[in-house]
C-alpha positions in Angstrom: -132.5 107.6 127.4 -134.5 105.2 125.3 -133.2 101.8 124.3 -133.2 102.9 120.7 -131.1 106.0 121.5 -128.7 103.8 123.5 -128.3 101.4 120.6 -127.5 104.3 118.2 -124.9 105.6 120.6 -123.3 102.2 120.9 -123.4 101.7 117.1 -121.7 105.1 116.6 -119.1 104.3 119.2 -118.3 100.9 117.4 -118.2 102.6 114.0 -116.1 105.5 115.2 -113.4 103.2 116.7 -112.8 101.9 113.2 -112.2 105.4 111.8 -108.6 105.9 110.8 -107.0 109.3 111.3 -103.7 110.9 110.5 -102.9 113.9 112.7 -100.5 116.6 111.3 -97.5 117.0 113.5 -98.5 120.6 114.3 -101.8 119.2 115.6 -99.9 116.8 117.9 -97.7 119.7 119.1 -100.7 121.9 119.7 -102.2 119.2 121.9 -99.2 119.4 124.2 -99.3 123.2 124.3 -103.0 123.6 125.3 -105.0 121.0 127.1 -108.2 122.9 126.3 -108.0 123.1 122.5 -109.5 121.0 119.8 -106.2 119.1 119.2 -106.0 118.0 122.9 -109.6 116.9 122.7 -108.7 114.8 119.7 -105.9 113.1 121.6 -108.4 112.4 124.4 -110.8 110.9 121.9 -107.9 108.7 120.5 -107.1 107.6 124.1 -110.8 106.8 124.5 -110.5 104.6 121.4 -112.8 106.8 119.3 -110.5 106.4 116.3 -107.3 104.7 115.3 -104.3 107.0 115.0 -101.9 106.5 112.1 -98.3 107.6 112.3 -94.8 106.6 111.1 -91.2 106.9 112.2 -90.6 110.0 110.1 -93.5 111.8 111.8 -92.3 110.7 115.3 -88.8 112.1 114.5 -90.4 115.3 113.3 -92.5 115.5 116.5 -89.4 115.1 118.6 -87.5 117.7 116.7 -90.4 120.2 116.8 -91.1 119.6 120.5 -87.4 120.6 121.2 -87.5 123.9 119.4 -86.3 126.7 121.7 -89.3 128.9 121.0 -91.6 126.1 122.3 -89.6 125.4 125.5 -91.8 127.8 127.6 -94.9 125.8 126.5 -93.8 122.2 126.4 -92.1 120.2 129.1 -89.5 117.9 127.6 -90.7 115.0 129.8 -94.3 115.5 128.6 -93.2 115.4 125.0 -91.1 112.3 125.6 -94.0 110.5 127.2 -96.3 111.5 124.4 -93.9 110.3 121.8 -93.6 107.0 123.6 -97.4 106.7 123.7 -97.7 107.4 120.0 -95.0 104.8 119.2 -96.7 102.2 121.4 -100.4 102.8 120.6 -100.7 104.3 117.2 -100.8 102.3 114.0 -97.2 102.8 112.8 -96.8 102.6 109.0 -93.4 101.1 108.1 -93.4 101.5 104.3 -94.7 104.7 102.9 -95.6 105.2 99.2 -94.1 108.1 97.3 -96.5 111.1 97.3 -95.6 114.4 95.7 -98.7 116.6 95.7 -97.5 119.8 97.5 -94.3 121.8 97.8 -93.6 120.5 101.4 -91.8 117.2 102.1 -93.6 117.1 105.5 -96.9 117.2 103.6 -95.8 114.3 101.4 -95.2 112.2 104.6 -98.7 113.0 105.8 -100.3 112.2 102.5 -98.3 109.0 102.2 -99.4 107.9 105.7 -103.0 108.6 104.7 -102.6 106.4 101.6 -100.7 103.5 103.3 -102.9 103.6 106.4 -106.2 103.9 104.4 -107.0 106.9 106.5 -110.6 108.3 106.5 -109.3 111.7 107.7 -106.2 113.7 107.8 -106.3 116.5 110.4 -104.3 119.6 109.8 -104.0 123.3 110.7 -102.1 124.2 107.6 -104.6 126.3 105.6 -102.1 127.1 102.9 -101.1 123.6 102.0 -102.7 120.3 103.0 -106.1 121.7 104.0 -106.4 123.4 100.7 -106.4 120.0 99.0 -109.6 119.1 100.9 -109.4 115.4 99.8 -106.6 113.0 99.0 -107.9 109.8 97.5 -110.4 108.4 100.1 -109.1 110.7 102.8 -110.9 113.8 103.8 -108.6 116.6 104.9 -110.1 118.6 107.8 -109.4 120.9 110.8 -109.3 119.6 114.3 -112.7 121.1 115.1 -114.2 119.5 112.0 -112.8 116.2 113.1 -114.4 116.6 116.5 -117.7 117.2 114.7 -117.3 114.1 112.6 -116.7 112.1 115.8 -119.9 113.6 117.3 -117.8 115.4 120.0 -118.5 119.0 119.0 
C-alpha cells in the first residue's frame, strides 16, 4: 500500500469517527438477533469508533421493552440484552432534552427524529420502509438502511 493510500485511509478513519448516527431501536434489536447481519456489523463499527452513536433514555427504555417480548425470547438472551443496554448507556452520546418532532404517525419515529435533531446526526438508520425511511431526509440527517450506512462508512 502506498503512502498516499495509507494517508487517505487514515483521513477517512478520522472523518468517519466524527459521523453522528442514530440507530432505530429495531436495528439495535436486529443486531442482537443475528451477529452476521448489517445491523450487527454497524454495532461492530461503532465499537471500533467508526461513528458516534446517538441515543436517549426513551430509546433505551424502548430497547429494554422490545428485547423482553416473548416472541423474541428464542432469539435474544436476556443477559446479552442487558449488557448491550448498559454498553449503549455508557458509550453512546445520550441526549437528555429532545425537541418536539411530529412528522409521522408513530411516536417512536418522533423520538428518532428528535434524537437526530438534538444530536445533529448525519444519519438515521432504520429498517421501517413504510415510515421513517420513506422520509429519506430530516433536516441535515440522511435516513438510510443499515446496508447503506455500511456503504457510507466504506465497510460494504
